[in-house]
N, C-alpha and C positions, 0 to 999 in steps of 0.2 A: 503493499500499500505505499503507494507517491503522500507525503504531506504538502502542504502549500503552503509558501508562507507568504503573507499580504504585505509589502513594501510600505510602510510609512513614513515619511519626513515633516520634520517641523519648523516652524520660523525659529524657533529658539537656536537649533544647529545649525542654519545658513546664515546666522548672525547681517542680516541684509543695512543696508545703510544708505545715506543719500547722499549720492559721487558728486553728478554737475549737471549741469544743463546746456545744450549741445543747441547751437544757432549757424546756420548758415550767411554765407557773406561773400561775398564777389573781393573784399581785400580783408581778408582775415588780421593782418596786419596792421592798418588801420582801424579795425574795432578792436581789437588787443588796447591800442593806443589810447582808444575812445574810453572803451571801460576801466582802462590803467587810469586813466588821468584825471577822468570827470568823475568816476565814482571808487576810484580805489579796491578795485575787485579783486579777490583772493582765486586761488584756482578753481575756482565752479563754473568756469565760463569754457568752454569748447569749442573750436571753428572748424568747418569742413568748406572749405574752399571752392564757388561753385561761379560759372563761365556768364550766368544769369542771374539777374535780381531775383532772390527769392520771392514767395506768395507773404504780401505784407497783412493780405487782408486777415479778418476776425471770424473764422470758418470753421476754424479747429478749436478741438479741446483747451490747447495753449493760449490763456486770451493774454498776458504779459508776466515783466518778472521786474521785482521789487526789491529796490535799496532803501535803508535807512534816513532820515534826514535829519536824522536828532531832534534836539527838543524847539529849536527852535527854526520854524519849517519858513517863515517869511527869509532868514537871511539865507538857507540856505539855496532854496527859491532864488531870490536873488544872484549869489555865486554863481550857476549856473548859467541864470543869463548873460551874466557881463561878461563869462567867460565864452559865451557865441553858442552853448546849447541851445539844440531847435523842440519845444513844447509841441506837443500834439494836445495837450490839455492843459490849458495854465491853470494856475495854486487855486483850490478848492475848497471850501470848509464843506466835509464832509456832512455839517450838523444842517447847511443849509436846506430850509423846504424848499426852496426855488422860488420862493415866493417874495425875494426881492428883497429881504430885510437885514440876509446876513445870515450868520451861525456863530456859535460862540468861542470859538476860535483854537476850539482844544486840539482837533482833528485835522488837520491840513493835509492834500494830496496834490500832486502832479503827475501827469503823464509824459516822460520823452521823449522824442523821433528818437530813436538809435536809430545806431547803423544799421542798414536794408530796411530802415521803418520795422525793429523790433519795439514793443511798448515795452517801456522800462516805467513803473512807478516808483515817485520819491514820499515818502510821507513821514510822516509824526514819529516819531521814535525818541527812547528815553537819552539820555546824558552817553552820549561816547558812541552810540548807536548808529554805525552808519555802513554796516555791512550789508553784503550782499544778505534778505532774508526771508523771501517769501514768494512762492510762485502761486499764481492766480488761474486756475481754469473754471471751465464751462461745462455743463451738460447737460443732459437730457432729464436727467436725474438724480439731482446730486445729492440724495439719501441714499441710494443703493450703492452712487461711483463711490465715495466715502468708506459704506459696507466694504467692498471689495481693495479699494488701496488699505485697509485695515485687514482687513483676512490672507492676503495672498503676499502682500509686502512689507506687514509688520509696521505697520505707520500709526498713530494713538491719536487717540481726539483731544481735544482738548478741551472740553467741555466733559465732568462724568456723566453729566446725563445724555439720553438719547435724543437727538435733534429734532427739531420741531418741523414738520410738513407744512405750519401756515405759512402762506404767499405773502410775503412785504417788497415793498413797493418805493424806491427812493426819485422822486423827479420822472415820475414814469417808469424808471427800467425796474426790472425787479433783481431784487439782490437776495431770497427767501423762495423755498427752504435754501438754506445754503451749509457748509461743513466744513470746519479749520481744522485738519490734522497736524502734525509733528512730525518732523525723523529729523534726528542730531536737532541741529539748530535750525532747520528750514520750516517755514510754517506754508502747507499745502492748502489753499483755501478753493472749494467748489463755490461756485454762481449758476444760478439754472441761465440754461442758453438764451434765456428769452430779455435778458440783459443786455448781450449783444444783438439781437436783434430789433432791439428798441435804440441802439445807440448807434448802429450800424449798418441802416435799412440797405443804403445802397449796396452794399455787400452781399445782403440776404436777399436780394429782387430775385425768384424765381429758385430761391433754394431753400428745403424745410429740413436739410442733416446736416449735421456739422460732419466733414467731410476729416481724413488723414493729416495730421501733423506734417507729416513727410512732407518737406518739400518749400513748409516753411520759412520766414526767418528764423524763428524758434520751431526747431522742428523736433526737439523728441527730449526726453527723461534721462537719467542715467543713475543706476543704483548699483551695489557693491553688495558682494554675495563673498559669502565664503566658500561654497565648493558651487559650482555651477550644474553640475549634475545635477546634485539633488534637488537643488530652485526647480530645474526646466520638468526636473520627473514628477515633479509636486503641481507645479501648474499645469502638467498636461492633462493630469489626475482631475485634476477641479475644472477640466474643460476650457479652459486658457490658452488663445491661439499663441502657438510659438511660430514664428515668421520663418526668422534664417538665421542661421550664423555669422556672427559681425567679423569683417574685412579688418584688419592690422594687429598690430603689437597685442599680445595677451587674448586669453580665450572670453568670449564676450556674445552675448544672441539679443536679438529683437523678439519682443513681446509686443501683441495688441492689449492694451488697457482701456475702460471704459469709453467710449464715445469713440474709437477710433486712434487713442492717443498712444502716439511712439515710444514707448520704454525699451531700453534697452540695459542689459544686465550683464555686468562687467565682473569676472572672477577675481577674487583679492590675491595679492600675491606680498606676503610675509617673509 
């Protein structure tokens, strides 16, 4: 009699960690210089050189990447303007209810028009916190997408309670239901895709669904695993689509996450 052994793998054994955001750039060196001088970026950004400008429309699940502007966002914003930084969205008070009366000034944000028109948020943060801090995603179902990242990649919810499915809006744009997750020191925030449909109506004319992030200015997210084979085995068992092994140095593979987001898994080398 032959005994059948069921192989099971756990997230704890794999030790997944956030690694980097991968961008497409016509001129990777110029892009690197921009992020280094304007934002003082650490090695959380990787670039692939492309011959033609990548897609910059907000039609994939990756909306933007974000940096802290410190406690005085007005000063940080002016410093960027003085250095020639172009902004897609000017300095905005998140508490402004779009009634022309302004807000309380506690949290300000602005969107930088980055290299190859990648969207970059700069916002109010604690003193000294001016580093890369978050990735903002879009989803047809933010709650389900958040559950996927927790279950498959091991991210942690910032709130101890279950997220609410109650819709909320700011200035006619849907902001909830939403999910906020953490891995290492990176915050992954997921908003309803309705926000992008309202903010970028021209990009969504004739379009109903989010498309793959591949080929966009912000192409994919990358996570590190201590055992790529075990991670891929577990993901396949859970029905996750494994697209291909990646080219280049080291061992890596691409998988498809919620809303067709492109995700790279890299094997850690110690």
